Every structure is written in structure tokens, then in C-alpha cells.
C-alpha positions as CSV (number, residue, x, y, z in Angstrom):
1,M,-101.4,10.7,5.8
2,I,-97.8,11.6,4.8
3,S,-98.5,15.1,5.2
4,K,-99.9,14.5,8.6
5,L,-97.1,12.6,9.9
6,A,-94.5,15.5,8.4
7,S,-96.4,18.0,9.9
8,R,-96.2,16.4,13.1
9,T,-92.2,15.7,12.9
10,R,-91.8,19.5,11.7
11,K,-93.5,20.9,15.0
12,K,-91.3,18.7,17.3
13,A,-88.1,19.6,15.4
14,L,-89.4,23.4,15.4
15,K,-89.4,23.3,19.3
16,K,-86.0,22.1,19.5
17,I,-84.0,24.9,17.4
18,K,-81.7,27.0,19.6
19,P,-82.2,30.7,18.2
20,K,-79.3,32.1,16.2
21,S,-78.8,35.5,14.9
22,P,-78.9,36.1,11.3
23,D,-75.4,36.3,10.8
24,E,-74.8,32.9,12.7
25,L,-77.0,31.6,9.9
26,S,-75.0,32.7,7.1
27,A,-72.4,30.8,5.5
28,S,-69.9,31.0,2.3
29,W,-67.6,28.7,0.6
30,I,-65.5,28.4,-2.6
31,Q,-64.9,25.1,-4.3
32,E,-64.1,23.8,-7.9
33,D,-67.0,23.3,-10.1
34,L,-68.4,23.2,-14.0
35,L,-69.7,26.2,-15.1
36,Y,-71.6,26.5,-18.6
37,S,-67.9,27.6,-20.0
38,G,-66.3,24.8,-18.7
39,K,-64.0,24.1,-15.4
40,G,-64.1,27.1,-13.1
41,R,-65.1,27.9,-9.7
42,A,-68.1,28.5,-7.3
43,L,-68.9,30.9,-4.5
44,F,-71.6,29.3,-2.3
45,M,-73.6,31.5,-0.1
46,I,-76.3,30.7,2.5
47,L,-78.3,34.0,3.4
48,P,-80.6,34.1,6.2
49,T,-84.4,34.2,5.9
50,I,-87.5,33.3,7.7
51,G,-87.5,30.0,5.8
52,C,-89.3,28.3,3.3
53,S,-93.1,28.8,3.2
54,W,-93.7,25.2,1.9
55,A,-92.0,24.0,5.1
56,L,-93.4,26.4,7.2
57,S,-96.9,25.4,6.4
58,E,-99.7,22.8,7.9
59,T,-98.1,20.5,5.1
60,G,-94.9,20.0,6.7
61,G,-92.9,20.3,3.7
62,C,-90.7,17.8,2.3
63,T,-90.2,14.6,4.0
64,M,-86.4,14.8,3.6
65,C,-85.7,18.4,4.2
66,S,-84.4,19.8,7.5
67,Y,-83.2,23.4,6.2
68,I,-86.2,25.1,7.9
69,S,-84.1,24.4,10.8
70,D,-81.2,26.7,9.5
71,S,-83.6,29.4,9.1
72,F,-84.4,33.1,11.2
73,L,-88.2,31.8,11.2
74,E,-88.8,35.4,11.6
75,P,-88.9,37.9,8.8
76,V,-85.1,39.1,8.1
77,E,-85.2,42.9,7.1
78,A,-83.8,43.7,3.7
79,S,-80.7,45.9,4.8
80,E,-79.6,43.3,7.1
81,I,-79.6,40.5,4.3
82,I,-77.7,43.1,2.2
83,E,-74.9,43.8,4.9
84,I,-74.4,40.2,5.3
85,F,-74.4,39.7,1.2
86,D,-71.9,42.5,0.7
87,N,-69.6,41.3,3.4
88,I,-69.3,38.0,1.8
89,I,-68.8,39.5,-1.3
90,S,-66.2,41.7,-0.3
91,S,-64.3,38.5,1.6
92,Y,-63.4,37.0,-1.7
93,E,-61.3,37.7,-4.6
94,F,-62.8,37.4,-8.0
95,E,-59.7,36.8,-10.3
96,E,-61.1,33.7,-12.4
97,K,-64.4,32.9,-14.0
98,T,-66.7,32.3,-10.9
99,A,-70.3,31.1,-10.9
100,V,-72.1,32.5,-7.6
101,K,-74.7,30.1,-6.2
102,I,-77.3,31.5,-3.6
103,F,-79.0,29.2,-1.3
104,T,-81.8,30.7,1.0
105,S,-83.3,27.7,2.4
106,G,-86.5,28.3,0.3
107,S,-87.3,30.4,-2.8
108,F,-85.5,33.3,-3.8
109,L,-88.3,34.9,-5.9
110,N,-91.0,34.7,-3.0
111,P,-91.0,38.0,-1.9
112,E,-92.6,36.7,1.5
113,E,-89.1,34.6,2.2
114,F,-86.6,37.1,0.4
115,P,-87.4,40.8,0.3
116,L,-87.5,42.4,-3.3
117,E,-84.9,45.3,-2.0
118,A,-82.4,42.7,-1.2
119,M,-82.5,40.8,-4.3
120,E,-82.4,43.7,-6.4
121,H,-79.3,44.7,-4.6
122,I,-77.8,41.3,-5.0
123,I,-78.4,40.7,-8.5
124,S,-77.5,44.3,-9.5
125,R,-74.1,44.0,-7.7
126,L,-73.2,40.3,-9.4
127,G,-74.3,41.7,-12.5
128,A,-71.7,44.3,-12.4
129,M,-68.8,41.8,-11.5
130,E,-66.6,41.3,-14.4
131,N,-65.4,37.7,-13.1
132,V,-69.2,36.5,-12.2
133,E,-70.5,34.4,-15.2
134,E,-73.2,32.5,-13.5
135,I,-76.0,33.9,-10.8
136,I,-77.7,30.7,-9.8
137,F,-80.6,30.5,-7.3
138,E,-83.5,28.5,-6.2
139,S,-87.0,28.8,-6.4
140,R,-90.5,26.3,-6.1
141,P,-92.7,26.7,-9.6
142,E,-95.3,28.7,-8.0
143,Y,-92.9,31.9,-7.8
144,I,-91.4,31.7,-11.2
145,N,-93.5,34.0,-13.4
146,Q,-92.4,36.4,-16.6
147,E,-92.2,39.1,-14.4
148,A,-90.3,38.0,-11.5
149,V,-87.7,36.1,-14.3
150,R,-87.5,39.2,-16.3
151,R,-86.5,41.5,-13.5
152,C,-83.7,39.3,-12.4
153,C,-82.5,39.2,-16.0
154,E,-82.6,42.8,-16.4
155,L,-80.2,43.8,-13.0
156,A,-78.0,40.6,-14.4
157,G,-77.1,42.3,-17.6
158,D,-75.1,39.9,-19.9
159,K,-74.4,36.9,-16.9
160,I,-76.1,33.8,-17.1
161,V,-79.1,33.4,-14.5
162,E,-79.8,29.9,-13.6
163,I,-83.1,29.3,-11.8
164,S,-83.1,25.9,-10.0
165,I,-86.1,23.6,-9.3
166,G,-86.5,21.1,-7.0
167,L,-88.5,18.3,-9.2
168,E,-86.9,15.4,-7.3
169,T,-88.8,12.9,-9.6
170,C,-90.8,12.8,-12.5
171,N,-93.1,10.0,-10.7
172,E,-95.8,12.4,-9.5
173,K,-96.9,9.5,-6.9
174,T,-93.5,9.6,-5.1
175,R,-93.3,13.7,-5.4
176,M,-96.6,14.3,-3.9
177,I,-96.9,11.0,-1.5
178,K,-93.5,10.2,-0.6
179,I,-91.5,13.4,-0.6
180,N,-94.8,15.8,0.1
181,K,-93.6,18.2,-2.5
182,G,-96.9,19.7,-3.2
183,F,-96.7,20.5,-6.9
184,S,-97.3,19.0,-10.1
185,N,-95.1,18.1,-13.1
186,S,-97.5,20.5,-14.8
187,D,-96.4,23.2,-12.4
188,F,-92.9,22.3,-13.1
189,E,-93.3,22.0,-16.8
190,M,-94.9,25.7,-16.6
191,A,-92.2,27.1,-14.8
192,V,-89.6,25.6,-17.3
193,N,-91.8,27.2,-20.1
194,T,-91.5,30.5,-18.7
195,I,-88.1,30.3,-18.4
196,S,-87.7,29.2,-22.0
197,D,-90.0,31.8,-23.2
198,L,-87.7,34.3,-22.1
199,K,-84.3,32.9,-23.4
200,R,-84.9,34.9,-26.4
201,D,-84.3,38.5,-24.4
202,F,-82.0,37.2,-21.9
203,N,-79.4,34.4,-20.9
204,V,-81.4,32.7,-18.8
205,R,-81.2,28.9,-18.1
206,S,-83.4,26.4,-15.7
207,K,-81.9,23.7,-13.6
208,A,-83.6,20.6,-12.2
209,Y,-82.5,18.8,-9.2
210,I,-83.2,15.3,-8.9
211,L,-83.7,13.4,-5.5
212,V,-82.0,10.0,-5.6
213,K,-83.8,7.7,-2.9
214,P,-86.6,9.3,-1.3
215,I,-88.4,7.6,1.5
216,L,-90.6,4.3,0.9
217,V,-88.7,4.2,-2.6
218,S,-86.7,0.7,-3.0
219,E,-83.2,0.7,-4.4
220,K,-83.7,-0.9,-7.4
221,R,-86.8,1.8,-8.2
222,A,-84.6,4.9,-6.9
223,V,-82.3,4.2,-9.7
224,E,-84.5,3.5,-12.3
225,E,-86.6,6.9,-11.1
226,A,-83.7,9.1,-11.2
227,V,-82.8,8.1,-14.8
228,S,-86.1,8.3,-15.7
229,T,-86.3,11.9,-14.2
230,A,-83.0,13.4,-16.0
231,I,-84.9,12.1,-19.6
232,Y,-87.9,13.6,-18.5
233,A,-86.5,16.7,-17.4
234,E,-84.2,17.3,-20.7
235,K,-87.5,16.7,-22.8
236,V,-89.0,19.7,-20.9
237,G,-86.6,21.8,-21.8
238,V,-84.0,22.3,-18.6
239,D,-80.4,23.4,-19.3
240,R,-78.8,21.3,-16.7
241,L,-79.0,18.4,-13.9
242,S,-78.0,18.1,-10.6
243,F,-78.8,14.9,-8.6
244,C,-79.1,15.1,-5.1
245,P,-78.9,11.7,-3.3
246,S,-80.2,11.4,-0.1
247,T,-78.8,12.3,3.1
248,V,-80.8,11.9,6.5
249,H,-81.2,15.3,7.8
250,R,-82.7,15.8,11.5
251,G,-85.8,16.6,12.3
252,T,-87.5,15.1,9.3
253,L,-89.9,12.1,8.3
254,M,-86.7,10.5,6.7
255,E,-84.8,10.4,10.1
256,D,-87.6,9.1,11.9
257,L,-87.9,6.0,9.4
258,W,-84.2,5.8,9.2
259,R,-83.9,5.6,13.2
260,N,-86.0,2.9,12.8
261,G,-84.4,0.7,10.3
262,S,-87.2,1.5,8.2
263,Y,-84.9,3.8,5.7
264,R,-81.1,3.4,3.9
265,P,-79.3,6.4,1.9
266,P,-78.6,5.1,-1.5
267,W,-75.6,2.9,-2.1
268,I,-72.5,4.8,-4.1
269,W,-73.0,1.7,-6.7
270,S,-76.5,3.2,-7.2
271,L,-75.0,6.5,-7.9
272,I,-72.4,5.5,-10.5
273,E,-75.2,3.7,-12.2
274,I,-77.4,6.5,-12.5
275,I,-74.7,8.9,-13.6
276,N,-73.3,6.6,-16.0
277,R,-76.7,5.6,-17.7
278,T,-77.6,9.7,-17.7
279,R,-74.6,10.0,-19.4
280,E,-75.8,7.4,-22.3
281,K,-78.9,8.9,-22.3
282,V,-78.9,12.6,-21.6
283,S,-77.1,15.3,-23.4
284,V,-77.4,18.4,-20.9
285,P,-74.6,18.6,-18.4
286,A,-75.6,16.4,-15.3
287,I,-73.4,16.6,-11.7
288,M,-74.0,14.0,-8.9
289,D,-73.8,16.0,-5.6
290,T,-71.2,14.1,-3.1
291,S,-72.3,15.7,-0.1
292,G,-72.5,13.4,2.8
293,F,-70.6,10.3,0.9
294,G,-69.0,7.4,3.1
295,T,-71.3,8.4,6.5
296,S,-74.1,6.6,8.1
297,R,-76.6,9.5,7.1
298,G,-75.7,9.7,3.5
299,P,-74.7,7.5,0.6
300,Y,-72.1,4.9,1.7
301,N,-70.9,1.4,0.2
302,C,-67.7,0.2,2.7
303,K,-64.9,1.8,4.3
304,K,-62.5,0.5,1.3
305,C,-64.3,2.0,-1.6
306,N,-66.2,5.4,-0.3
307,R,-63.4,7.5,-0.5
308,D,-62.1,6.2,-4.0
309,L,-65.7,6.2,-5.6
310,K,-66.4,10.0,-4.4
311,K,-63.0,11.2,-5.9
312,F,-64.0,9.6,-9.3
313,I,-67.6,11.1,-9.1
314,I,-66.2,14.3,-8.7
315,R,-63.8,14.1,-11.5
316,A,-66.6,12.7,-13.8
317,N,-68.7,15.8,-12.6
318,L,-66.2,18.4,-13.8
319,D,-65.1,16.2,-17.0
320,Q,-68.8,15.1,-17.8
321,T,-67.4,11.4,-18.3
322,L,-68.4,8.2,-17.4
323,V,-67.1,6.9,-13.7
324,P,-64.6,4.2,-14.7
325,P,-64.5,0.5,-13.5
326,Y,-63.9,-0.1,-10.0
327,E,-63.9,-3.6,-8.0
328,C,-64.7,-4.0,-4.4
329,E,-66.2,-6.9,-2.6
330,C,-69.2,-5.0,-1.5
331,R,-70.2,-4.5,-5.0
332,S,-72.0,-8.2,-5.0
333,R,-74.0,-7.0,-1.9
334,W,-75.5,-3.9,-3.8
335,L,-76.4,-6.3,-6.6
336,A,-78.4,-8.7,-4.2
337,E,-80.0,-5.9,-2.9
338,L,-80.9,-4.6,-6.1
339,K,-82.2,-7.9,-7.2
340,F,-84.7,-8.1,-4.0
341,S,-85.2,-4.6,-3.4
342,E,-88.7,-4.7,-4.1
343,T,-89.1,-6.8,-1.3
344,T,-86.7,-5.3,1.3
345,A,-88.4,-1.5,0.1
346,S,-85.9,1.1,1.5
347,T,-85.0,-0.8,4.6
348,D,-81.7,-0.9,6.3
349,I,-80.5,-4.3,5.8
350,K,-78.1,-5.1,9.1
351,Y,-75.9,-7.4,7.2
352,S,-73.7,-8.1,10.4
353,E,-76.9,-9.5,12.1
354,Y,-76.7,-12.5,9.5
355,S,-72.9,-13.1,9.3
């Protein structure tokens, strides 16, 4: 049922896409970040590809993701990707330790999405750069095999190669039915084990993305699932965790529910609860993404505390500390919603209608 709805929504969204060139679809920026060696900086880059094969399939892809709308939707030649990458790299100075994070709106290790020639050029060039400490990219589990990972590690030399996997949740019912992710816990475990087996020969790591509050999940359950997933991921063997609070992307099933008042992004209070509880239960580094904070489509509390709490979470990410206590009158509303959220589910409660 969810797959059919996701597919219908995806097809409608793809028809509305205004064509852009690969150059227009590329982007890059630098920001402070937490590296394995401590505080440093990260270069984020988005490289154009045909897009995620899962999202382009008849399944319709994941219910919260619209990155396919920022893809070229046709194969991009390796030479064009290489030129865009080289231009990005040449525009930055690498005078301090840096992590390079490569985003392709899909799986970097899927050769049908990302040409092998382009992958080899990118990893080789980054591997030869003195102040690049980490090379980070994403892949679905089905493309993570010994041959592909070994090839990347050999090209990267002594750099840390980190492969990020969108686990989203350890609850298979939520992942399969509500997120429409299309892989099982055993698929995830096999991918992480493949990476772990190669640690004897290479400086390779794994990271799990954890989605906070998918559709059809209550606020209380969203908190519990996120913390449980962090514990599970560490037990499986991941080296780092990244919580991704839901933001409402255009052209997704999540947006359809949001527009109809049947979905609300998570409270920032919930994110603080998650990161603080995770710090107490999990030893691997964990960060909370703050994209979209304080907007109607992203995590929000109220105008009085959104900005302050975002700053506190960013600091807690960099220092790997607890978010300090903070008081705001909206916290009582959040506590009430947690208490009754199994009744209201993920519905967006319009408090102004009752005041």
C-alpha cells in the first residue's frame, strides 16, 4: 500500500521537475565539523548523477526523500563528473585537517549511478591530498561488497574511508512499511560486517544514518526508536552515528500527509532527549543534524527557543557532550504531546485552534 502511494507521489513529482544541467545540480560548502581526530572542518559536495536507483524504481523510493528531484535523471558521463569535482576541489584551500563528504543523491558504490572511472579519479585525488583526513560517501547495503570497498580503500591510501548507510531505524516494520526503504536488518548487518572485515587491512569505517520521526510514527515512539536504533547500530559494529530529524521534502508522501495535517516534524525537545539519552547509552560518536531547524517543514519548538537550542545542539555535536538544561514555556506542550502521542500519532496539532 505505502509503496503504491509512494510510487504515485514520485511520478507526479518527477513530472514537475524543471531540467537543469549537471553543473547547476552540483554544489559545495565548508563548515565546522567533528572528525575522528577531533574538531576540524568538512567540505560537503553534491555531484550530479542519474539519481538513486531505488527512488527511480517502481517502488517509488523512500517516503521522506526528494533528492531524486535534484538529480539529472539521465546518466552523467564520468568525464563531466570528474570536471565538476576537479573544479570544486580547486576552489578550496586545504590548510587544515578536512573531511570530504561526497553526496550523489544515491549510492556512490552503485556503478550504474556513479561511473567507476569517476569514482576512481575522485578517491585517488583525495587520497593524495595531505590535509584530507576522511573521505565519506553513502551507499545502500546491496552495493557494499568486499571488491567495491577494497577498491576504494586501496585508492585512498592511509585516509579514513567512511561509508554511510541509511539504516533509519532498527524497527523493520517502520523501515519497510512506513519508510519504504527496501532492505532488512540482516542486509544492514551484512554490509557493516563487510566493512568491519576489511579493517584489518584498511582504515575503513561505517556510519549509520538514523531518521527521527518517519511518517505514521508518534512523537514518543520516534524518540524511543531513535535511541533503540543507536544502541542496535553500535552493537552491529558501526563507528559513528548521525541522527537525521525529518524535514518535509517537496514531492514526497511525507509532504502529502503534512499538507493534510497528518504529519508534524519532530519537536526540537525530542531531539535533545534523543541525543542526551544516546550519550548515556552509546560510546561511538553521535551527532544530531540541525538542517531545517525552526521552519515549518523542519524540527521546531517555538520562536523563543528554536535558535538557542539549535546552537546548543551544534555545540554538543562538536564537543560530544550533553545538551544543557533549558527552560521554555513550550516544553510543557511537548511533554503533553509525548504523553498523548499514541492517540494523536504523528498528527500536526494546531494549538491555536483550541486557545
